[in-house]
C-alpha positions as CSV (number, residue, x, y, z in Angstrom):
1,M,-5.0,13.2,-71.0
2,Q,-5.2,16.9,-70.1
3,Q,-4.5,18.6,-66.8
4,P,-7.2,20.7,-65.2
5,V,-7.0,24.4,-65.4
6,P,-5.5,25.8,-62.2
7,Q,-8.0,27.0,-59.6
8,L,-8.7,30.7,-59.2
9,D,-7.4,32.6,-56.2
10,F,-9.6,34.9,-54.1
11,G,-9.2,38.0,-56.2
12,Q,-9.6,36.3,-59.5
13,A,-12.7,34.4,-58.3
14,V,-14.5,37.5,-57.0
15,Q,-13.6,39.6,-60.0
16,L,-14.9,36.9,-62.4
17,A,-18.1,36.5,-60.4
18,M,-18.7,40.2,-60.2
19,S,-18.2,40.5,-64.0
20,R,-20.9,37.9,-64.5
21,V,-23.3,39.0,-61.7
22,K,-26.3,39.0,-64.0
23,D,-25.3,36.0,-66.1
24,M,-27.6,33.0,-65.4
25,N,-26.0,31.0,-68.3
26,G,-22.7,29.2,-68.5
27,R,-20.8,27.4,-65.8
28,S,-18.7,28.4,-62.7
29,R,-16.2,26.1,-61.1
30,R,-15.8,25.5,-57.4
31,S,-13.0,28.0,-56.7
32,E,-15.0,30.9,-58.2
33,F,-18.1,29.8,-56.2
34,W,-16.6,29.3,-52.8
35,W,-14.3,32.3,-52.8
36,T,-17.2,34.5,-53.9
37,M,-19.5,33.1,-51.3
38,L,-16.9,33.9,-48.7
39,A,-16.6,37.4,-50.0
40,T,-20.3,37.9,-49.8
41,M,-20.3,36.8,-46.1
42,I,-18.0,39.8,-45.2
43,P,-20.7,42.5,-45.9
44,F,-23.3,40.2,-44.4
45,F,-21.3,40.0,-41.2
46,I,-20.8,43.7,-41.1
47,I,-24.5,44.3,-41.5
48,W,-25.1,41.8,-38.7
49,V,-22.7,43.6,-36.4
50,I,-24.3,47.0,-37.1
51,N,-27.7,45.4,-36.5
52,R,-26.6,44.1,-33.0
53,G,-26.3,47.8,-32.0
54,M,-29.8,48.5,-33.3
55,T,-32.3,46.6,-31.2
56,S,-35.3,48.1,-32.9
57,V,-37.7,46.4,-35.3
58,I,-36.5,48.7,-38.1
59,G,-32.9,47.4,-37.5
60,T,-34.0,43.8,-37.8
61,V,-36.0,44.5,-41.0
62,L,-33.2,46.5,-42.4
63,F,-30.7,43.7,-41.6
64,S,-33.0,41.1,-43.2
65,L,-33.6,43.2,-46.4
66,L,-29.9,44.0,-46.8
67,G,-28.9,40.4,-46.1
68,A,-31.4,39.3,-48.7
69,C,-30.0,41.7,-51.3
70,V,-26.5,40.4,-50.7
71,W,-27.7,36.8,-50.9
72,L,-29.8,37.3,-54.0
73,C,-26.8,38.8,-55.8
74,T,-25.2,35.4,-55.7
75,V,-28.2,33.5,-57.2
76,P,-26.7,33.6,-60.8
77,L,-23.4,32.2,-59.4
78,Q,-25.3,29.5,-57.6
79,C,-27.1,28.6,-60.9
80,R,-23.8,28.5,-62.9
81,R,-22.3,26.2,-60.2
82,M,-25.2,23.9,-60.5
83,H,-24.8,23.9,-64.3
84,D,-21.1,23.0,-63.9
85,T,-22.1,19.8,-62.1
86,G,-24.5,18.9,-64.9
87,R,-27.7,20.0,-63.1
88,G,-30.4,22.5,-63.7
89,H,-31.1,25.5,-61.6
90,I,-34.5,24.6,-60.3
91,L,-33.2,23.9,-56.8
92,V,-31.6,27.4,-56.6
93,F,-34.9,29.0,-57.6
94,A,-36.7,27.0,-55.0
95,L,-34.1,28.0,-52.4
96,A,-34.5,31.7,-53.4
97,G,-38.3,31.4,-53.3
98,V,-38.4,29.9,-49.8
99,Y,-35.9,32.5,-48.6
100,I,-38.1,35.3,-49.8
101,L,-41.2,33.7,-48.3
102,Q,-39.4,33.2,-45.0
103,L,-38.3,36.9,-45.0
104,L,-41.9,38.0,-45.7
105,F,-43.3,35.9,-42.9
106,M,-40.6,37.2,-40.6
107,I,-41.5,40.8,-41.3
108,L,-45.2,40.1,-40.8
109,F,-44.5,38.3,-37.6
110,I,-42.4,41.2,-36.3
111,A,-45.2,43.6,-37.2
112,Q,-47.6,41.4,-35.3
113,V,-45.3,41.2,-32.3
114,N,-45.3,45.0,-32.1
115,S,-49.1,45.2,-32.2
116,N,-49.9,42.2,-29.9
117,P,-47.0,40.2,-28.5
118,L,-49.0,37.4,-27.0
119,A,-51.2,36.8,-30.1
120,A,-48.0,36.8,-32.3
121,L,-46.7,33.6,-30.7
122,S,-49.8,31.6,-31.9
123,S,-50.1,33.4,-35.2
124,P,-50.0,31.6,-38.5
125,F,-47.0,33.7,-39.4
126,S,-44.8,32.1,-36.8
127,T,-45.8,28.7,-37.9
128,L,-45.2,29.5,-41.6
129,M,-41.9,31.1,-40.8
130,G,-40.8,28.0,-38.9
131,L,-41.9,25.8,-41.8
132,C,-40.1,27.9,-44.3
133,A,-37.0,27.7,-42.1
134,L,-37.1,23.9,-42.1
135,V,-37.6,23.7,-45.9
136,Y,-34.8,26.2,-46.5
137,F,-32.5,24.2,-44.2
138,V,-33.1,21.0,-46.2
139,L,-32.8,22.7,-49.6
140,T,-29.6,24.3,-48.5
141,I,-28.0,21.0,-47.4
142,I,-29.0,19.5,-50.8
143,C,-27.6,22.4,-52.7
144,I,-24.3,22.4,-50.7
145,V,-23.8,18.8,-51.6
146,F,-24.3,19.6,-55.3
147,W,-22.1,22.7,-55.2
148,A,-19.3,20.8,-53.6
149,Q,-19.1,18.3,-56.4
150,D,-16.4,18.4,-59.1
151,S,-16.9,20.0,-62.5
152,Q,-18.5,17.8,-65.1
153,P,-15.7,17.2,-67.7
154,G,-16.1,18.4,-71.3
155,T,-19.2,20.3,-72.6
156,N,-22.7,20.0,-71.3
157,Q,-25.8,21.8,-72.3
158,W,-24.6,25.0,-70.5
159,G,-21.3,25.2,-72.3
160,P,-17.7,23.9,-71.9
161,S,-16.2,23.1,-68.6
162,P,-14.1,25.9,-67.1
163,K,-11.9,23.3,-65.4
164,Y,-11.7,20.5,-68.0
165,P,-12.3,22.4,-71.3
166,N,-11.0,19.6,-73.5
167,G,-12.6,16.6,-72.0
168,M,-11.9,14.1,-69.3
169,P,-9.5,14.9,-66.4
170,N,-6.1,13.2,-66.2
171,Q,-6.6,9.9,-64.5
172,N,-2.9,9.1,-64.3
173,F,-2.5,8.4,-60.5
174,G,1.0,7.0,-60.7
175,P,3.8,5.8,-63.1
176,Q,2.6,3.7,-65.9
177,M,4.2,0.3,-66.4
178,P,5.1,-0.6,-70.0
179,P,2.9,-3.3,-71.4
180,Q,4.4,-6.8,-71.0
181,M,4.9,-8.7,-74.2
182,P,3.2,-12.1,-74.1
183,N,5.3,-15.2,-74.3
184,Q,5.5,-16.1,-78.0
185,N,6.5,-19.7,-77.3
186,F,3.3,-21.7,-77.2
187,G,5.0,-25.1,-76.8
188,P,6.2,-26.8,-73.6
189,Q,9.0,-24.9,-71.9
190,Q,12.5,-26.5,-72.0
191,P,14.8,-26.1,-69.1
192,P,18.0,-24.1,-70.0
193,Q,20.9,-26.4,-70.9
194,M,24.0,-26.2,-68.7
195,P,27.3,-26.1,-70.5
196,Q,29.6,-29.1,-70.1
C-alpha cells in the first residue's frame, strides 16, 4: 500500500492556490485549502481594522465589497476541495449566491437607514438580510464539514487524488503478524512420549 503525499506547508499551499485561482476543475487537498483560507483572512482582517476607523456608510459598504472580493477569489478553491471529497460544487455556488444576496440586502438596508432610520427597522430588507444570514450560516456549517473530510483515494470524475494518487491509503496501523500455518495433523493428538 502507498503512503500519502506529504502535506503542503503555508507557502506551498498559498502559491499553488494562487496559481490556480481561476481553475474550477480538479481537486485540492486539505492543506492547500486551509492554509489558503487562513491567508485570505489576513487581508480581510486588515480591511476590517481600517473600516473600524471609518464609521461612515461608505466605509461599511467599502469593507463589505472588498471582503466579498477577497472571499469570492476563494470560490474555485472551495469547489476543488469539494471535488476532492467526491462531491459536486453546487453547495459552494449556493453559498456564494446567498452571500451576494446578503451583501445586496445589507447595502439596501444601510441606504434606507440613512434616508429613514425608523422605517428601516421594519423594512423588508432587514428581514431578507436576516434570512440570508441564517441560510448562509447553515450552508457554511455543512460546507465546513465537507471541507474537513479526507481526500477521496484514487481517481474520481474530477481527476486523480493529490493526496493518494495511486489508490487507497496505507491501512497498516501496526506490525503485521505472519500468517499461522494450520495444524496439518487431522487425527487425534497424541501426548508426547517421555524417554525411559
